[in-house]
C-alpha positions in Angstrom: 56.4 109.6 -119.1 58.8 112.0 -117.2 58.5 115.2 -115.0 56.9 117.4 -117.5 59.3 120.5 -116.8 62.0 118.4 -118.3 60.1 118.7 -121.7 60.6 122.2 -121.6 63.9 124.3 -121.8 63.3 128.2 -122.0 66.5 129.8 -122.3 66.8 133.6 -121.4 64.1 135.9 -122.2 61.0 134.5 -123.5 57.2 135.8 -124.3 55.4 132.6 -124.5 51.8 132.6 -125.7 49.3 129.8 -125.1 46.4 128.9 -127.5 44.5 126.0 -128.2 42.0 124.3 -125.6 42.1 121.9 -123.1 45.0 123.1 -120.4 46.1 126.6 -121.4 45.6 128.2 -117.8 46.8 125.2 -116.0 49.9 124.8 -118.2 50.6 128.9 -117.8 50.7 128.4 -113.9 52.8 125.3 -114.1 55.6 126.9 -116.4 55.2 130.3 -114.1 55.8 128.2 -111.0 58.5 126.4 -112.4 60.8 129.2 -113.3 59.5 131.8 -110.3 62.9 132.1 -109.3 63.4 134.6 -112.2 61.1 137.6 -112.9 57.9 136.1 -114.0 54.9 137.9 -115.9 51.3 136.0 -116.1 48.8 137.9 -118.2 46.2 137.5 -121.0 45.7 139.0 -124.5 41.9 138.2 -124.1 40.2 137.6 -120.4 41.0 135.2 -117.6 39.4 134.4 -114.7 39.7 136.6 -111.4 40.4 136.0 -109.0 42.7 133.6 -109.8 43.5 130.9 -107.2 46.7 130.7 -107.9 50.2 131.5 -106.0 51.5 134.7 -107.0 53.7 137.2 -105.6 52.9 140.6 -106.8 49.3 141.8 -108.5 48.7 144.8 -110.7 45.2 145.7 -112.0 44.9 149.5 -112.0 48.6 151.5 -111.2 51.2 150.1 -113.4 54.1 152.4 -113.0 56.3 150.1 -111.1 54.8 146.9 -112.8 58.0 144.2 -113.4 60.3 146.2 -110.6 59.6 144.0 -107.8 62.1 141.5 -108.3 62.0 137.6 -109.0 58.9 136.0 -108.2 55.2 135.7 -110.4 53.5 139.2 -111.3 50.1 138.7 -112.3 49.1 141.8 -114.1 46.1 142.8 -116.3 42.9 145.3 -116.5 39.9 144.4 -114.3 37.0 143.5 -116.8 33.7 146.1 -115.9 32.1 143.2 -114.0 35.0 142.9 -111.9 35.1 138.8 -112.6 37.8 138.6 -115.2 41.3 140.0 -116.2 41.8 141.5 -119.3 44.7 142.4 -121.5 47.1 145.0 -120.2 47.1 148.2 -122.5 50.1 147.2 -125.2 52.3 150.3 -124.5 52.3 148.8 -120.5 53.1 145.6 -121.8 55.9 146.4 -124.1 57.3 149.0 -121.4 57.4 146.2 -119.1 59.1 143.6 -120.8 62.1 144.8 -120.4 61.8 144.3 -116.4 60.9 140.1 -117.0 63.2 137.2 -117.5 59.7 135.4 -119.0 56.2 136.4 -119.7 53.3 133.7 -120.1 50.5 134.9 -121.8 46.9 133.0 -122.3 46.2 134.3 -125.7 42.9 132.0 -126.6 39.6 131.1 -125.3 37.6 127.9 -125.8 34.8 128.5 -123.3 35.9 125.7 -121.4 35.2 123.3 -124.4 37.5 120.3 -125.1 38.1 122.0 -129.4 37.5 125.1 -130.9 37.5 126.7 -134.5 38.7 130.3 -134.7 37.4 133.5 -135.8 39.5 135.8 -137.9 40.3 138.0 -134.8 41.8 135.1 -132.4 44.0 133.9 -130.9 45.4 137.0 -130.5 49.1 136.5 -130.4 51.4 139.6 -129.8 54.4 140.2 -132.1 56.9 139.9 -129.0 56.0 136.4 -128.8 59.0 133.9 -128.9 57.5 131.0 -128.4 53.5 129.9 -129.2 52.3 126.5 -127.4 49.6 125.4 -128.8 47.6 122.7 -126.9 44.9 120.1 -128.1 43.2 117.2 -125.6 43.7 113.8 -126.7 40.6 113.2 -124.3 38.4 114.4 -127.1 38.7 111.7 -129.1 35.6 109.8 -129.2 33.2 112.7 -128.2 30.9 113.7 -130.8 31.3 116.8 -132.7 28.9 119.0 -131.6 28.4 122.4 -129.8 28.8 120.7 -126.3 31.8 119.5 -127.4 33.3 122.5 -129.9 33.6 126.3 -129.5 32.5 127.9 -132.7 31.2 124.6 -134.3 30.8 126.4 -137.6 34.5 127.2 -138.1 35.8 124.1 -136.8 33.5 122.2 -139.5 34.9 124.6 -142.0 38.4 124.1 -141.0 38.6 120.3 -140.8 35.8 119.0 -143.1 34.4 117.3 -140.0 30.6 116.1 -140.2 28.5 117.5 -137.1 27.3 114.6 -135.0 30.3 112.2 -136.3 32.7 111.1 -133.7 36.0 112.9 -133.1 39.2 110.6 -134.3 42.9 111.3 -134.4 42.4 112.3 -137.8 40.0 115.1 -136.8 42.6 116.5 -134.1 45.4 116.3 -137.0 43.0 118.3 -139.3 42.2 121.0 -137.0 46.2 121.2 -136.0 47.1 121.3 -139.9 44.6 123.4 -141.3 45.7 126.8 -142.5 42.6 128.6 -140.4 43.2 126.1 -137.7 45.7 126.0 -134.7 48.6 127.9 -135.6 47.2 130.3 -138.1 48.4 133.2 -135.7 51.3 131.5 -134.1 54.6 133.5 -133.6 58.1 132.2 -132.9 59.1 128.9 -132.2 56.3 126.6 -132.1 55.4 123.8 -129.6 52.5 121.0 -129.8 51.4 120.0 -126.1 48.7 117.1 -126.8 47.3 117.4 -123.6 45.2 114.8 -121.1 47.1 111.8 -121.9 46.3 109.7 -118.7 46.3 105.7 -120.2 48.9 104.0 -122.3 45.9 103.7 -125.0 45.9 107.8 -125.1 49.6 108.0 -125.3 49.2 105.5 -128.5 46.5 108.0 -129.6 48.7 110.9 -129.3 51.5 109.1 -131.2 48.8 108.3 -134.4 48.2 112.3 -134.5 51.9 112.8 -134.7 51.9 110.4 -137.6 49.0 112.2 -139.4 51.1 115.3 -139.2 52.7 116.3 -142.9 56.2 116.9 -143.0 55.4 120.5 -144.0 53.4 121.0 -140.9 56.4 119.4 -138.7 59.1 121.4 -140.7 57.2 124.6 -138.5 57.3 122.9 -134.8 60.4 122.8 -132.4 58.7 119.6 -130.8 55.7 117.7 -129.9 54.8 116.7 -126.3 52.4 114.5 -125.0 51.6 115.5 -121.6 49.2 115.3 -118.6 49.4 118.8 -116.9 47.2 117.7 -113.9 49.5 115.1 -112.8 52.8 117.1 -114.5 53.9 114.4 -116.5 54.8 114.8 -120.1 57.1 113.1 -123.0 58.7 114.5 -126.2 57.5 112.6 -128.8 59.2 114.5 -131.5 61.8 117.3 -131.6 63.3 119.3 -134.7 
């Protein structure tokens, strides 16, 4: 595989929403760091952990009157939750007003309770209409694990979307089903769609990622911009398919 940054080419102003499971937060910060010589917003439409042990230049959680006016670098912004342990979404009016000042905005737009896979309620993911690119993440390391509530967030919804059986093993076909299902990964997506098959560490897992790609119907591929196999932790990736 190659350097992960080479798999992405975000030209001009972009609002990038990250959905799915198995690497959203890590990829969001990786991309923010890669583009940090521009004006970058990092935020969420749901909730992210705080304090965030990441390298940001500016932070906003209360007074947003100068949000986006600090210049180049990474701005982390959101509303502190009542318990003070998480950041929630910016007020929508604040977000929309501030967009004019940012070259790139990276938004964590989904939650999976830190489990490998998930099913989606009707209100999630929260992908704003301003989104120009939706990145959907699926971890290949889920293959071989059991389909149960220790592996799947919102298990009943996952079973309904994929037709899988509780207690069975996850296969490449299972991942293809949740990627393809009308109530699966892409239901609320906006703009260009990039599929990232993450946690690829071995040649065998790369072959598994390629098999998942081979199982995706042409109708879905027409909606995607590219499919990337990657390992965000090692900062490596390869474009498996591109429109």
